[in-house]
A tleap script that builds the chain and sets N, CA, C and O, in Angstrom:
source leaprc.protein.ff14SB
mol = sequence {
  NMET LYS GLN GLU TYR ASP PHE SER LYS GLY
  GLU ARG GLY LYS PHE PHE ARG LYS ASN ALA
  LYS LEU ASN LEU PRO VAL TYR LEU ASP ASP
  GLU VAL GLN SER TYR LEU GLN ALA ARG ALA
  LYS SER LYS GLY VAL GLU VAL ALA GLN LEU
  VAL ASN GLU MET LEU ARG GLN ASP ILE LYS
  LEU ILE GLU ALA VAL CLYS
}
set mol.1.N position { 114.829 94.368 187.621 }
set mol.1.CA position { 114.695 95.631 187.459 }
set mol.1.C position { 114.257 96.546 188.499 }
set mol.1.O position { 113.110 96.445 188.934 }
set mol.2.N position { 115.183 97.566 189.009 }
set mol.2.CA position { 114.750 98.566 190.245 }
set mol.2.C position { 113.267 99.072 189.678 }
set mol.2.O position { 112.894 99.108 188.506 }
set mol.3.N position { 112.551 99.447 190.863 }
set mol.3.CA position { 111.618 100.165 190.974 }
set mol.3.C position { 111.895 101.970 190.582 }
set mol.3.O position { 111.097 102.693 189.986 }
set mol.4.N position { 112.985 102.288 191.016 }
set mol.4.CA position { 113.171 103.424 190.746 }
set mol.4.C position { 115.075 103.742 190.859 }
set mol.4.O position { 115.915 103.151 191.539 }
set mol.5.N position { 115.196 104.646 190.102 }
set mol.5.CA position { 116.635 104.842 189.691 }
set mol.5.C position { 117.195 106.141 190.109 }
set mol.5.O position { 116.465 107.125 189.991 }
set mol.6.N position { 118.398 106.288 190.585 }
set mol.6.CA position { 118.682 107.784 191.102 }
set mol.6.C position { 119.860 108.612 189.763 }
set mol.6.O position { 121.073 108.414 189.687 }
set mol.7.N position { 119.099 109.445 188.933 }
set mol.7.CA position { 119.860 110.189 187.898 }
set mol.7.C position { 120.111 111.162 188.575 }
set mol.7.O position { 120.053 112.110 187.791 }
set mol.8.N position { 120.406 111.597 189.751 }
set mol.8.CA position { 120.779 112.819 190.135 }
set mol.8.C position { 122.164 113.329 189.872 }
set mol.8.O position { 122.474 114.520 189.834 }
set mol.9.N position { 122.989 112.280 189.690 }
set mol.9.CA position { 124.416 112.499 189.144 }
set mol.9.C position { 124.938 112.472 187.916 }
set mol.9.O position { 126.098 112.607 187.524 }
set mol.10.N position { 123.715 112.238 187.240 }
set mol.10.CA position { 123.726 111.835 185.473 }
set mol.10.C position { 124.146 113.076 185.144 }
set mol.10.O position { 124.069 114.069 185.866 }
set mol.11.N position { 124.750 112.996 183.655 }
set mol.11.CA position { 125.219 114.146 183.047 }
set mol.11.C position { 124.783 113.960 181.644 }
set mol.11.O position { 124.963 112.896 181.050 }
set mol.12.N position { 124.207 115.001 181.109 }
set mol.12.CA position { 122.914 114.938 179.990 }
set mol.12.C position { 124.155 115.117 178.430 }
set mol.12.O position { 124.986 116.020 178.328 }
set mol.13.N position { 124.005 114.374 177.749 }
set mol.13.CA position { 125.013 114.420 176.564 }
set mol.13.C position { 126.155 113.726 176.619 }
set mol.13.O position { 126.766 113.563 175.563 }
set mol.14.N position { 126.635 113.224 177.743 }
set mol.14.CA position { 128.029 112.692 178.175 }
set mol.14.C position { 128.684 111.797 177.138 }
set mol.14.O position { 129.906 111.790 176.991 }
set mol.15.N position { 127.967 111.139 176.513 }
set mol.15.CA position { 128.351 110.297 175.526 }
set mol.15.C position { 127.910 110.610 173.877 }
set mol.15.O position { 128.205 109.964 172.871 }
set mol.16.N position { 127.202 111.685 174.000 }
set mol.16.CA position { 126.847 112.224 172.403 }
set mol.16.C position { 127.976 112.587 171.995 }
set mol.16.O position { 128.922 112.971 172.683 }
set mol.17.N position { 127.890 112.430 170.372 }
set mol.17.CA position { 128.845 112.934 168.980 }
set mol.17.C position { 128.065 113.009 168.315 }
set mol.17.O position { 127.335 112.101 167.918 }
set mol.18.N position { 128.036 114.657 167.913 }
set mol.18.CA position { 127.453 115.054 166.715 }
set mol.18.C position { 127.400 114.297 165.614 }
set mol.18.O position { 126.381 113.816 165.119 }
set mol.19.N position { 128.929 114.152 165.085 }
set mol.19.CA position { 129.121 113.569 163.889 }
set mol.19.C position { 129.448 112.420 163.687 }
set mol.19.O position { 129.992 112.029 162.654 }
set mol.20.N position { 128.995 111.352 165.188 }
set mol.20.CA position { 129.067 110.109 164.854 }
set mol.20.C position { 128.576 109.217 164.093 }
set mol.20.O position { 127.350 109.108 164.114 }
set mol.21.N position { 129.352 108.323 163.206 }
set mol.21.CA position { 128.677 107.165 162.376 }
set mol.21.C position { 127.957 106.046 162.706 }
set mol.21.O position { 128.727 105.260 163.258 }
set mol.22.N position { 126.859 105.603 162.633 }
set mol.22.CA position { 126.020 104.595 163.276 }
set mol.22.C position { 125.986 103.740 162.057 }
set mol.22.O position { 125.395 104.181 161.072 }
set mol.23.N position { 126.549 102.576 162.009 }
set mol.23.CA position { 126.253 101.235 161.230 }
set mol.23.C position { 125.242 100.513 161.590 }
set mol.23.O position { 125.475 99.800 162.567 }
set mol.24.N position { 124.305 100.449 161.195 }
set mol.24.CA position { 123.066 99.823 161.478 }
set mol.24.C position { 123.490 98.138 161.045 }
set mol.24.O position { 124.082 97.936 159.985 }
set mol.25.N position { 123.180 97.161 161.831 }
set mol.25.CA position { 123.532 95.763 161.566 }
set mol.25.C position { 122.389 95.364 160.448 }
set mol.25.O position { 121.370 96.053 160.419 }
set mol.26.N position { 122.503 94.524 159.743 }
set mol.26.CA position { 121.727 94.127 158.559 }
set mol.26.C position { 121.644 92.518 158.552 }
set mol.26.O position { 122.665 91.936 158.185 }
set mol.27.N position { 120.435 91.678 158.953 }
set mol.27.CA position { 120.571 90.424 159.180 }
set mol.27.C position { 119.869 89.738 158.062 }
set mol.27.O position { 118.647 89.857 157.968 }
set mol.28.N position { 120.591 88.982 157.152 }
set mol.28.CA position { 120.484 88.055 155.951 }
set mol.28.C position { 119.951 86.791 156.424 }
set mol.28.O position { 120.392 86.249 157.437 }
set mol.29.N position { 118.845 86.218 155.591 }
set mol.29.CA position { 118.579 84.874 155.590 }
set mol.29.C position { 119.818 84.056 155.037 }
set mol.29.O position { 120.505 84.362 154.062 }
set mol.30.N position { 119.952 83.028 155.804 }
set mol.30.CA position { 121.046 81.812 155.404 }
set mol.30.C position { 121.475 81.928 153.794 }
set mol.30.O position { 122.530 82.201 153.222 }
set mol.31.N position { 119.994 81.552 153.308 }
set mol.31.CA position { 120.561 81.261 151.762 }
set mol.31.C position { 120.849 82.640 150.916 }
set mol.31.O position { 121.574 82.680 149.921 }
set mol.32.N position { 120.225 83.652 151.428 }
set mol.32.CA position { 120.730 84.879 150.616 }
set mol.32.C position { 122.171 85.261 151.337 }
set mol.32.O position { 122.739 86.121 150.665 }
set mol.33.N position { 122.739 84.970 152.214 }
set mol.33.CA position { 123.759 85.558 152.782 }
set mol.33.C position { 124.920 84.383 151.893 }
set mol.33.O position { 125.862 84.803 151.220 }
set mol.34.N position { 124.609 82.922 152.068 }
set mol.34.CA position { 125.543 82.150 150.984 }
set mol.34.C position { 125.479 82.536 149.490 }
set mol.34.O position { 126.511 82.548 148.819 }
set mol.35.N position { 124.401 82.819 149.017 }
set mol.35.CA position { 124.428 83.208 147.766 }
set mol.35.C position { 125.479 84.348 147.492 }
set mol.35.O position { 126.455 84.198 146.757 }
set mol.36.N position { 125.203 85.363 148.085 }
set mol.36.CA position { 126.102 86.624 148.049 }
set mol.36.C position { 127.421 86.477 148.386 }
set mol.36.O position { 128.172 87.174 147.703 }
set mol.37.N position { 128.072 85.629 149.419 }
set mol.37.CA position { 128.950 85.027 149.628 }
set mol.37.C position { 129.809 84.598 148.495 }
set mol.37.O position { 130.859 85.108 148.103 }
set mol.38.N position { 129.155 83.542 148.033 }
set mol.38.CA position { 129.616 82.815 146.599 }
set mol.38.C position { 129.830 83.646 145.683 }
set mol.38.O position { 130.759 83.429 144.906 }
set mol.39.N position { 128.964 84.893 145.534 }
set mol.39.CA position { 129.042 85.854 144.239 }
set mol.39.C position { 130.047 86.893 144.613 }
set mol.39.O position { 130.719 87.465 143.755 }
set mol.40.N position { 130.151 87.130 145.845 }
set mol.40.CA position { 131.350 88.070 146.029 }
set mol.40.C position { 132.789 87.100 146.173 }
set mol.40.O position { 133.747 87.873 146.136 }
set mol.41.N position { 133.047 86.301 146.258 }
set mol.41.CA position { 134.168 85.452 146.236 }
set mol.41.C position { 134.489 85.321 144.836 }
set mol.41.O position { 135.652 85.509 144.481 }
set mol.42.N position { 133.469 84.979 143.880 }
set mol.42.CA position { 133.712 84.653 142.632 }
set mol.42.C position { 134.234 86.002 141.601 }
set mol.42.O position { 134.784 85.940 140.502 }
set mol.43.N position { 133.829 87.232 142.422 }
set mol.43.CA position { 133.862 88.358 141.834 }
set mol.43.C position { 135.384 88.984 142.544 }
set mol.43.O position { 135.967 89.975 142.105 }
set mol.44.N position { 135.792 88.254 143.582 }
set mol.44.CA position { 136.986 88.802 144.423 }
set mol.44.C position { 136.973 90.355 144.992 }
set mol.44.O position { 137.851 91.215 145.059 }
set mol.45.N position { 135.661 90.325 145.350 }
set mol.45.CA position { 135.259 91.464 146.421 }
set mol.45.C position { 134.617 91.046 147.853 }
set mol.45.O position { 134.219 89.932 148.193 }
set mol.46.N position { 134.627 92.153 148.532 }
set mol.46.CA position { 133.501 91.931 149.988 }
set mol.46.C position { 132.425 91.975 149.764 }
set mol.46.O position { 131.997 92.667 148.840 }
set mol.47.N position { 131.551 91.155 150.642 }
set mol.47.CA position { 130.260 90.770 150.532 }
set mol.47.C position { 129.657 92.426 150.381 }
set mol.47.O position { 128.998 92.769 149.399 }
set mol.48.N position { 129.986 93.325 151.466 }
set mol.48.CA position { 129.488 94.735 151.540 }
set mol.48.C position { 129.396 95.525 150.301 }
set mol.48.O position { 128.472 96.232 149.896 }
set mol.49.N position { 130.759 95.211 149.686 }
set mol.49.CA position { 130.773 95.875 148.427 }
set mol.49.C position { 130.060 95.302 147.193 }
set mol.49.O position { 129.795 95.978 146.199 }
set mol.50.N position { 129.794 94.101 147.329 }
set mol.50.CA position { 128.881 93.520 146.461 }
set mol.50.C position { 127.416 94.168 146.765 }
set mol.50.O position { 126.768 94.760 145.902 }
set mol.51.N position { 127.053 94.006 147.894 }
set mol.51.CA position { 125.788 94.232 148.302 }
set mol.51.C position { 125.533 95.726 148.166 }
set mol.51.O position { 124.367 95.953 147.842 }
set mol.52.N position { 126.115 96.564 148.286 }
set mol.52.CA position { 126.204 98.046 147.955 }
set mol.52.C position { 125.750 98.186 146.522 }
set mol.52.O position { 124.637 98.541 146.135 }
set mol.53.N position { 126.851 97.830 145.766 }
set mol.53.CA position { 126.505 97.734 144.261 }
set mol.53.C position { 125.302 97.340 143.600 }
set mol.53.O position { 124.821 97.849 142.588 }
set mol.54.N position { 124.737 96.110 144.462 }
set mol.54.CA position { 123.279 95.516 143.961 }
set mol.54.C position { 122.120 96.762 144.382 }
set mol.54.O position { 121.177 97.054 143.646 }
set mol.55.N position { 122.341 97.288 145.444 }
set mol.55.CA position { 121.575 98.040 146.056 }
set mol.55.C position { 121.480 99.885 145.226 }
set mol.55.O position { 120.583 100.689 144.973 }
set mol.56.N position { 122.798 99.829 145.083 }
set mol.56.CA position { 122.513 101.132 143.862 }
set mol.56.C position { 121.866 101.027 142.632 }
set mol.56.O position { 121.153 101.931 142.196 }
set mol.57.N position { 122.103 99.808 141.951 }
set mol.57.CA position { 121.621 99.380 140.954 }
set mol.57.C position { 120.020 99.528 140.934 }
set mol.57.O position { 119.294 100.130 140.142 }
set mol.58.N position { 119.720 98.762 142.091 }
set mol.58.CA position { 118.137 98.753 142.596 }
set mol.58.C position { 117.582 100.106 142.497 }
set mol.58.O position { 116.560 100.384 141.870 }
set mol.59.N position { 118.355 100.980 143.189 }
set mol.59.CA position { 118.023 102.613 143.397 }
set mol.59.C position { 117.910 103.430 142.132 }
set mol.59.O position { 116.989 104.224 141.944 }
set mol.60.N position { 118.998 103.175 141.174 }
set mol.60.CA position { 118.583 103.347 139.674 }
set mol.60.C position { 117.340 103.197 139.146 }
set mol.60.O position { 116.551 104.109 138.899 }
set mol.61.N position { 117.158 101.901 138.958 }
set mol.61.CA position { 115.794 101.137 138.466 }
set mol.61.C position { 114.697 102.127 139.086 }
set mol.61.O position { 114.133 102.832 138.249 }
set mol.62.N position { 114.336 102.278 140.316 }
set mol.62.CA position { 113.346 102.291 141.399 }
set mol.62.C position { 113.292 104.088 140.911 }
set mol.62.O position { 112.150 104.508 140.725 }
set mol.63.N position { 114.350 105.023 140.725 }
set mol.63.CA position { 114.247 106.141 140.315 }
set mol.63.C position { 113.889 106.504 139.011 }
set mol.63.O position { 113.458 107.627 138.753 }
set mol.64.N position { 114.073 105.437 137.993 }
set mol.64.CA position { 113.998 105.482 136.455 }
set mol.64.C position { 112.416 105.527 136.342 }
set mol.64.O position { 111.846 106.212 135.493 }
set mol.65.N position { 111.794 104.778 137.224 }
set mol.65.CA position { 110.485 104.387 136.763 }
set mol.65.C position { 109.430 105.413 137.365 }
set mol.65.O position { 108.243 105.466 137.041 }
set mol.66.N position { 110.107 106.261 138.349 }
set mol.66.CA position { 109.139 107.206 138.929 }
set mol.66.C position { 108.602 108.362 138.238 }
set mol.66.O position { 107.795 109.100 138.803 }
savepdb mol mol.pdb
quit
C-alpha cells in the first residue's frame, strides 16, 4: 500500500446511486445449507424463497410475543 494517494482528480459521488439496491451475502453453515436445499427441492421452490418464508414466520412469532 502506498503511503500517500493523490485524490486531487477524484470526483465525489461518481458511483453513488440513490435508489441502488444492496443485496447482502448470507453465509450458511454447510449442514444448514444442505438441509435448506433438500427442503426447497422437495417443495419445488428456490432456497431463497424458502428462507424468506421461514424468516417471515419467525418475524410473525416474534411480533406476536412482544
